[in-house]
LODO-456026 format. One line per field, with one value per residue (C-alpha): y, z, x. Coordinates in steps of 0.001 Angstrom, whole numbers, always signed. Each point is the difference from the previous one (the first is absolute). Example, Ala and Ser with C-alpha at 12.3 -4.5 7.8 and 13.67 -1.06 7.14 Angstrom:
% LODO-456026
c2	-4500 / +3440
c3	+7800 / -660
c1	+12300 / +1370
END
This chain:
% LODO-456026
c2	+54497 / -3387 / -1521 / -2500 / +2775 / +2013 / -2771 / -1052 / +3525 / -377 / -3241 / +1869 / +2751 / -2603 / -1815 / +3237 / +470 / -2635 / +1577 / -792 / -2649 / -3215 / -849 / -2550 / -491 / +2132 / +2725 / -1380 / +1439 / -1702 / +1298 / -2042 / +1423 / -1144 / +1784 / +2822 / +638 / -673 / -2471 / -837 / +1064 / -646 / +79 / -1934 / +1788 / -1849 / -3119 / -2994 / +1723 / -876 / +742 / +2696 / -2473 / -1414 / +3475 / +942 / -3153 / +476 / +3538 / -1139 / -32 / -2106 / -2904 / -1204 / +3005 / -1494 / -2564 / +2744 / +2359 / +953 / +185 / +2434 / -713 / +1969 / -3207 / -3572 / -1956 / -2457 / -3733 / -1422 / -550 / +2379 / +1844 / +262 / -2321 / +537 / +2944 / -1637 / -2859 / +2468 / +1643 / -3387 / -1095 / +3200 / -519 / +3450 / -301 / +2660 / +1162 / +3057 / +346 / +2699 / -2344 / -3509 / -642 / -642 / -1920 / -3561 / -1721 / +2098 / +1198 / -1077 / -2752 / +2048 / +1019 / -3604 / -1273 / +2555 / -708 / -3757 / +582 / +1893 / +3496 / +2747 / +1727 / +3280 / +1110 / +3097 / +2735 / +2994 / -2314 / +2801 / +1744 / -3288 / -734 / +3463 / -462 / -3291 / +966 / -1077 / -3478 / -457 / +1044 / -2515 / -2820 / +830 / +1334 / -1815 / +3242 / +2904 / +2925 / +2777 / +3684 / +2477 / +3159 / +3241 / +3760 / +2546 / +3687 / +1801 / -99 / -3726 / -499 / -2409 / +1708 / +2233 / -1716 / -1142 / -1967 / +39 / -1086 / +3245 / +1842 / -708 / -965 / +2381 / -668 / +511 / -1454 / +1914 / -1441 / -1281 / -1686 / -1485 / -1677 / -1431 / -1391 / -1727 / -1370 / -1450 / -1543 / -1540 / -1680 / -1563 / -3069 / +1262 / +3225 / +219 / +2575 / -44 / +467 / +3781 / +764 / -2146 / +1614 / +3672 / +186 / -2586 / -665 / -1888 / -1319 / -549 / +1053 / +2987 / +2063 / -2510 / -1173 / -3659 / -1012 / -2518 / +753 / -1926 / -2166 / +2241 / -988 / +1632 / -669 / -79 / -1775 / +259 / -144 / +3475 / +1718 / +866 / -2171 / +3012 / +1025 / +57 / -2900 / -2234 / +1102 / -3233 / +1803 / -1365 / -3047 / +913 / -1956 / +978 / -971 / -573 / -1481 / -3738 / +639 / +1303 / -2678 / +1490 / +842 / +1455 / -645 / +3009 / -529 / +433 / -36 / -2866 / -282 / -1207 / -393 / +276 / +563 / +3759 / -424 / -1549 / +1369 / -750 / +1524 / -3087 / -2160 / +2502 / +149 / -3805 / -14 / +2504 / -2010 / -3082 / +2093 / +756 / +3663 / +1071 / +3645 / +1994 / +3774 / +1375 / +3416 / +629 / +1240 / +1054 / -2852 / -2648 / +1350 / +179 / -3628 / -1127 / +2193 / -1248 / -3594 / +739 / -1363 / +2271 / +236 / +3551 / +3243 / +2556 / +3194 / +3118 / +3258 / +2921 / +3678 / +425 / +644 / -1251 / +907 / -2878 / -3207 / -3710 / -550 / -1820 / -3207 / +235 / -2443
c3	-40469 / -1683 / -1151 / +2857 / +2536 / -1452 / +523 / +3338 / +1272 / -795 / +2027 / +3007 / -438 / -13 / +3028 / +1992 / -483 / +2697 / +2513 / +3528 / -1146 / -813 / +3232 / +816 / -3755 / -2178 / -2422 / -3551 / -3371 / -3410 / -3579 / -3172 / -3219 / -3587 / -2996 / +2269 / +1222 / +3456 / -396 / +3671 / +3475 / +3620 / +3558 / +3241 / +1903 / +3309 / +1771 / -1099 / -3200 / -3519 / -690 / -2428 / -2813 / +253 / -94 / -3011 / -1965 / +785 / -1379 / -3456 / -2447 / -2733 / +1826 / -3229 / +272 / +3161 / -2109 / -1402 / +2953 / +2813 / +3558 / +2307 / +3726 / +2874 / +1985 / -1011 / -816 / +2750 / -504 / +2981 / +932 / +2747 / +138 / -3790 / -2685 / -1261 / -2366 / -1754 / -901 / -1377 / -2211 / -1365 / -565 / -1911 / -2103 / +693 / -1531 / +1970 / +3614 / +1310 / +3786 / +2153 / +2664 / +1389 / +2914 / +3176 / +1556 / +451 / -1649 / -3149 / -255 / -3395 / -379 / -2061 / -2335 / -236 / -789 / -2789 / -1532 / +76 / -1929 / -2697 / +1080 / -508 / +3325 / +731 / +3595 / +1759 / -1893 / +2382 / +2879 / +2376 / -484 / +488 / +3231 / +1347 / -834 / +1914 / +2841 / +2632 / -1503 / -625 / +3537 / +1452 / -2176 / +295 / +3571 / +1636 / +1459 / -1123 / -1958 / +2604 / -667 / +2778 / -353 / +1962 / -391 / +1756 / +362 / -1885 / +3166 / +600 / +2368 / -521 / +2475 / +3017 / +3361 / +1220 / +3016 / -722 / -2863 / +468 / -1677 / -3757 / -1890 / -2441 / -3566 / -2493 / -3078 / -2655 / -1240 / -3139 / +2053 / +2289 / -3002 / -973 / +3510 / -182 / -3427 / +1640 / +2710 / -2700 / -1657 / +3240 / +1726 / +3544 / +1865 / +3391 / +2787 / +3498 / +3370 / +393 / -3507 / +623 / +3387 / -803 / -3642 / +154 / -3738 / -2153 / -2315 / -2775 / -3630 / -184 / -2849 / -2781 / -1347 / -858 / +1789 / +2803 / +3619 / +1384 / +3100 / +3011 / +2379 / +3327 / +2421 / +3453 / +2184 / +3312 / -1490 / +1436 / -2887 / +738 / -1815 / -1309 / -2507 / -3720 / -475 / +2017 / -1496 / -1980 / -3334 / -1332 / +1001 / +2580 / +1346 / +3570 / +972 / +3743 / +2287 / +614 / +3757 / -378 / +1361 / -410 / -3460 / -324 / -3530 / -2116 / -3270 / -2984 / +2113 / -66 / +2624 / -538 / +2927 / -117 / +2353 / -58 / +2149 / -3051 / -3562 / -1160 / -3479 / -1828 / +1715 / -862 / -3635 / -147 / +1396 / -2628 / -2756 / +1156 / -222 / -3675 / +819 / -2908 / +982 / +3217 / +395 / +3294 / +842 / +3424 / +2467 / +280 / +2289 / -2120 / -3202 / +1654 / +1066 / -3613 / -1149 / +2757 / -880 / -3700 / -770 / -2707 / -3781 / -617 / +1956 / -945 / +1855 / -616 / +893 / +778 / -221 / +3539 / +2821 / +3549 / +1832 / +2441 / +315 / -805 / -2174 / -3281 / -572 / -1305 / -2713
c1	-6648 / -298 / -3298 / +77 / +607 / -2872 / -2548 / +1475 / -473 / -3693 / -1 / +1348 / -2609 / -2767 / +1406 / +139 / -3753 / -589 / +2385 / -1115 / -2500 / +1908 / +1846 / +1295 / +381 / +2299 / -1069 / +36 / -940 / -142 / -155 / -509 / +1447 / -513 / +1575 / +1156 / -3544 / -1454 / -2851 / -523 / +1029 / -863 / +1250 / -439 / -2771 / -106 / +1303 / -2064 / -1109 / +1295 / +3642 / +1111 / +704 / -3520 / -1545 / +2118 / -889 / -3698 / +115 / +1197 / -2932 / +1606 / +1659 / +1671 / +2345 / +1480 / +1885 / +2233 / +138 / +2355 / -1262 / +1792 / -237 / +1512 / +678 / +813 / -3186 / -896 / +455 / -1906 / -3611 / -1104 / -3294 / +279 / +1497 / +3578 / +369 / +2956 / -2321 / -2565 / +2634 / +1044 / -3595 / -788 / +3154 / +1455 / +3483 / +1902 / +53 / +1849 / +168 / +1518 / +1341 / -73 / -2313 / +2073 / -2893 / +1384 / -2971 / +468 / +3603 / +1315 / -2580 / -2419 / +2791 / +1219 / -3495 / -334 / +3406 / -574 / -3230 / +1901 / -999 / +2583 / +670 / +1773 / +611 / +1347 / -1814 / -393 / +854 / +1035 / -3351 / -1853 / +1848 / -782 / -3681 / -118 / +2337 / -2580 / -393 / +3727 / +978 / -2450 / +1326 / +3696 / +265 / -2942 / -1347 / -2188 / +1368 / +306 / -681 / +789 / -2058 / +70 / -307 / +2199 / +587 / +2745 / +2113 / -410 / -2947 / -2904 / -2312 / -80 / +327 / -3420 / -1176 / -3718 / -2229 / -1966 / +2886 / -158 / +3170 / +1637 / -1170 / +2815 / -1739 / -1917 / -3332 / +1751 / +2712 / -2649 / -1631 / +3376 / +501 / -3372 / +902 / +3111 / -2179 / -2168 / +2976 / +1286 / -1417 / +562 / +712 / +1716 / +278 / +1456 / -1635 / +386 / -1261 / -3073 / -613 / +649 / -1157 / -2812 / +450 / -2510 / +2755 / -2510 / -188 / -2328 / +1411 / +696 / -3385 / -340 / +3175 / +204 / +824 / +2998 / +101 / +647 / +2817 / +803 / +2859 / -1594 / +2562 / -1862 / -3488 / -537 / -1792 / -3643 / -2527 / -1932 / +2687 / -836 / +2430 / -2318 / -3332 / -388 / -416 / +3303 / +2024 / +2631 / +2966 / +944 / +3548 / +396 / +2640 / +113 / -315 / -3572 / -2333 / -3451 / -1256 / -3482 / -1291 / -993 / -1931 / +2303 / +3162 / +2499 / +2731 / +3538 / +2369 / +3765 / +2923 / +617 / +3129 / +1679 / +347 / -3539 / -159 / +1353 / -2642 / -2731 / +1075 / +42 / -3546 / -1139 / +1676 / -1905 / -3184 / +816 / +665 / +2210 / +504 / +92 / -245 / +1355 / -1456 / +1489 / +754 / +3607 / +1076 / -1701 / +1527 / +3430 / -372 / -440 / +2890 / +2329 / -915 / +657 / -3455 / -1331 / -8 / -1147 / -206 / -2638 / +852 / -2062 / +1779 / -2290 / +998 / -1371 / +2499 / -728 / +3249 / -592 / -1976 / +292 / +3060 / -506 / +1970 / +3537 / +1070
END
């Protein structure tokens, strides 16, 4: 491992500390090194808050050391005025002579411009250090910028013989739970890192899920989304309790919409392939990541449409012999 890789790895560690908190912004960490010693570090905590470079510069006690330091950043320093001033300008103003970044920012207002601003000011710039790791860390942000849709995670649990649940026609019959307590915490951590979570009609009706984050302290709860084509779900479900924002997707033929506190409606033509339109809507809402938790038909719809980026399939040692078949991919 080179010296640059060593300090860049620390940048990525710092950036990951804000996982689930910075959307729609990327995760960014910064480390300032002088004479092979870290003298400052920081990370972007939340959208609208100071960027990683600002936090790192603030943490340096002796600012004179900046004039002979290297700043490591997991993403290209910004060059435009948004909610905060340009970080490239800060680096130039503080006379930091060298910048090492993991990757260029694909965001159109930044891409290559921050690097150009630095080079034109005489700053030495190195790029591409641990780029693959940096891209994986910011896969939600990059998918939104490059594909104009959220990053999509399909998640389900199944029995050892390939069934998601036993066949049920009533919500009085509880679903099979395949997950251990440890795995359940991990699932809620996943919820915390995503901006939105989606289920289909039957899952909402039969499981009456809360779709909140209960087992990962301090983490956010994502926007809840439910596919309810005919607007047939009862209003007393947990999804409509007003405790968390919920998006209810109904058919464009529905004329009467009774408002429910905390519930927003979006209408689309279910007789046509509607997922691209839904994903465009979510992108416009700055939803960078979507977790799809079921049921089987809804998951299969995303798989058939080739609209997913990751599949998280938990395989239990339990055998059911019959039931609702898990998706095939």
